[in-house]
N, C-alpha and C positions, 0 to 999 in steps of 0.2 A: 495542645494547640495543632491545628490542622497543618499539614505541609502544603507548600504552596507549588503549583505546577503551571507552566506555559504549554500550551498546546497550539502548535501553528497548524494551518489547514483546517481550522475547526468547522469551517462550513463545508468541507469536503464530504465524500460518501463515507470514508472510514473515520474521519475526524468527528463527524456528527455522532456516529455510534459510540466512539470512545468517550466523548463528551458526556453523553448520557449515563454512561456506566460509572463516570468519576464523580458525578455530582453528589454532594453530600459528605464525601470522604476527604475532599481536598478544597483548599481555597484556589479556584481555577482562574487563571488569565487566559482567555481564548482569543487567539489572533484571527481575524477574518479579513479577507480582501475587501469584501463589501459588508457593511452593516446588516446584520440580521433583521427580518421584518417584525420579529416578536421577542418579548423579553425571555431570557434563557436562565436567569438566576445565577449568572456568573460574571466575573469582570470581562466585559467586552473590549477587546482592542481592534482597531480598524487601521490597516496600513499595507502598503505595497512593499513586499519583501525585496522587489527589484531596487528600492531605494533605502535610505538610511531612516531605520524606524527606532533607533536606540532611545529617543526622546520620549517614546510612549511605552517603553517596557519597564516593568517593575525594577527597583534597585537591588531587591533580594529576591532569589528564587531557590527552591529546593530542587525541583525535577523540571526537565524539559523534554516534550515529546514532539519531535520535528517532522510533521507529516506533510507540510506544504510542498508543492512542486509547481513547475511552470505548467500552465494549461496548454502550452503550444508544443507539447513533445511530439506531435504528429506533423508539425510544419517547420523543421529546423531551418530550411533554406530562408524563410521570410522572418523567422523569430528566433534565430540562433542566440541572439544577445540576451533575449528575455529567458530562454533556457539556462544559459549560463549564469546570469545574474541572480536567478532565484533558486536554482539547484545547487550551484556551487558558491558563488560569492556570499549569498545570503546565509549558507549554512556557516562559512567561515566566520561570518560577523557574528551570528549567534553563538557559536563556540566561545569567541572572545568576550562577549557579553556574559555569557553564563559563567565563565570563569571569574570575572569581576564580580558577579552577582552571587557568588558562593554556592553554585549548583553542586549537588551531590551526585546527580545522575542525568546523563543526556542520552536519549534513544533516538536514533536517526533512522527514518524510514526510506531505504533505497530501493532497488528493483532487481529482479531476477535476471533482467536484460544486461547487467553487467557481466555475466558469464558468456564464454565462447559458445556459439550456437553448436548443439549437438543432439543427436537422439537418445543419448544416454540419460539416466536419472541424475540430476544435478545435486551435489552436496556441497556444503560449505567449504570442502577442499578442491573442488573443480575450479578449472582455469578461469581467471577473470580476464577477459577480452572483450571490452565494449565494441560493438559494430556500428554505433550511431552516435550522433552528437548528444542525444538524450542520455543514453548509457554512459557515455564518456563523462558527462557533467556530474552523474550520480556516483561513478566509480571514483571520480576525483574528491568529491565530497565525503566519500567513505575514508579516503586516505587522510584528508585534513581532520575528520573526526579522531581518527586513530592517534594523531599527534597530540591530543588532549587527554589521553587515556590516564595520564598520571595526575591530571589536575582534578578530574572527577570520573565517576564510573560511566563508561561509553559502551553502549550496545548498538549493533548495526542489524537491521532487519532487511532482508532481500526479499521482497514481496512478490509472490506469484499471482495467479489469477484469482482476485477476490470478486465475489458476485453477490447479489441479493437483491431484494425488493427496492424499488424506486431509484435504482441505479440508471445512469444515463450514458449514452455513447460508448459503452464498453461491450465486450463480446456477447455475453449472455443476454444483455438488454437488447442489443442489434439483432440477435436471433429471434427473440421473442416478437420484436417489431416487424421483421421481414415475414415470419410464420403468420402473423395476424393480418398482414397486408398481402400475402401471397406473392412476396418479391422472391427473386431467385436467391439461392443459396449455393455458392460454389464451393466444392469439396475437392481439394487436390487429391488425386489418386483414390477418391472414393471415400476418404478418411478425414481430410482436413487436418488441421493442427492437433498435436497431442498434448494434453494439459493435465495438471493436478489441481483442479479448482478448490478454493477455500471459501466457505459461505462467510458472510460478512459478521455475524455475531461471533463465530469463532475468531476471527482475525482480531475483532475489538477485544474479546475476552484475553487472548493471548497477550496483546500489548498491555493491557491493564495488569495482568498477573506479572509480566516481565518488570513493570514499574515498581511492583511490590517486593519482587525477589532480590535476595542478597546472595544467591548461589553461584551466579555467573562470574566471570572474571572480566575485568574491564578491558575493552577492546574486542570482546567476543562478537562473532557474526553468526546470525541465525537465519535460516531459510524459514519463510512463513507461507506454507502450502498445504494443500489438502493431502490426504493420504490415498484417495482413488484415482488411479491413472486411466484417463478416458481420452477420447477423441472428440473433435468438433461433430463429427457424424453421430456419435452416440449422444451428445448433448442435444442435437437437434431432434433426434429420434424421440427422446424422452420429452422434450417440450412440445412436440408435435401431439404425442399422446395425451399430454396434459391439456392443451389447448383443443384437442379433438379437431385436428386439420392434417391435411396432406401437404407435406413439405415439397416446395418447387425446387427440386435439386438439380444442379448442373455439375456434372462430374469432369474434372480436367485432368490433364496428363501431368500436371505438376507434382513434385514431390512433397509430401506432406512435412510440415515443420514441426517442431517439438519444443516445449518449454515445461519440462516436468522436474519438479523438485522433491527432495526428500526432507521432511522437516522433524525427523525423529529427535534431533539434538534439542530443539526447544520444547517438544512435546515431553520428552523424558525429564528434562530439567524442571519444568513446571508441573509435572505429573498430571499432564492434561490430555485425556484419552477419548473423551466423549464427543468426537467431531460429528457435525451434522452430515448426514449421507448426501451425496449427489442427488438422489431421487427427491429426498425431503427438501433440500436446498432449492432445487428447481421448482418444485411445487409451490414453496414460499415466494420465490422470485415471481411467479405467474399470479398468485392469488394473494400474495402478502401485502 
């Protein structure tokens, strides 16, 4: 008999890729904010996590992959309540429901932004010091999830820069659009932010492998990032070569930011080593 799994945020960039990988292996309950326009061959649930959705959730579940988050993370001034309700309150409500529904495993997708800003490579032992309402809401949800680690297996993923084809409104997608339109691209200190990008297929595969794994301890935290350390300037340079355009760069005096992670812990646990290279991932992002 197939195990049952609830995936929240199933219509999102990461969620849609994970959903495709899981089809056929699980009985899937996929939670969407808006109903999908096509048949997906899974149990489709439609609901707003900012409200009580317990009445639409199954009575029994084996696994939960909680990927949903507020869409207003860039606008905390006007949408702080939505950020808190979806990122924090809904996580607590899902944890309570999962306990009652007999869940065996709960994976919570958090963010690398929970860490204190630094130019160093971030590991799971780095200081957690959220500097925004969005980051604080995710860090709070992490702590709530940890309180259920004796009720079922809890894993927390701190996701860094995930990118790939068909993504919208995120860094790599924005750079592609700006290059195509010859829009200005600002680079602080001539470099821009330093990153460890992770290609979408690798992010989805790692999540699926973690669902299947019995090796980690309940309450474990994992960074989800690429292995290559790069800068926004290098990303723009590679994309410009792929698109065969000249970037319209503006060099500013600002200090380049940094959000670089070490994902050795999860890669070694899952014996996953064949990550998509930055060059190949960017080519797929443009042409895929």
